[in-house]
Steps between C-alpha positions, in 0.01 A plus 500: 500500500497127429668320211179488297453878494872559449482281189175663395650850524813389313293357216263794457780756526724318250213455253326833548175337611259681730321349798174579321603288202566208733187516713287557190658202321436265790151634573555645845357827631758764586413507875561124531826529312612784729423291809724226361782745439474637854510140630157547656389188309669229298404461136313175428704227335307523176587872475869429564482249214332757276766760585776251417333434166451870433870564567603177322705385800477194720314502827832410664649821369220709647488324836864405556686760299670242280426250232508146633669253268279261306191715550305652218229760470160339534323450170166674482306171520665414830440851628132470413480172691687650797256790504206259511660298779517802730123487547486134607457374854785294652316170452437590136868583451589160647267330251659692212845404626404132508362522146818665373718241677293223343527657157878535531538138616287374210693714252830359629365145465391568143837656416687198638273260309550695178876500548521126574 
C-alpha cells in the first residue's frame, strides 16, 4: 500500500468516515474508487485535491504522509481553477502559465510603485 492510501485509511478510520461517503462526496463511481484503492489506476489530480478538501488536509499530507512547512490547504477558488486546468492541452497550459507570470510581474511592479 502506498503512502496515499495509508494516509487515506488513517483519516477515514480516525474520523469514522466510510469509503462511500468519500467517493460520493467527490463524485466518483464506486468501481472507479475501488480500482484506485487496489492500485489498478491512479486517481486524477483533481480528485486528489477534492479528497484533500473533503478531509480538510493538505495535498502534501495525503501524498507524502506529512505536512510540509509553509503550505496551506488550497482555497476553494484555487481548487476550482486547478480542476479546470486539468482539461487543458499542454500548449494551453503554457499560455495560462505565461499569463499568470505576467500578472504576477505586473502586480509586483504596482506594489513597488505604491510603496515608493
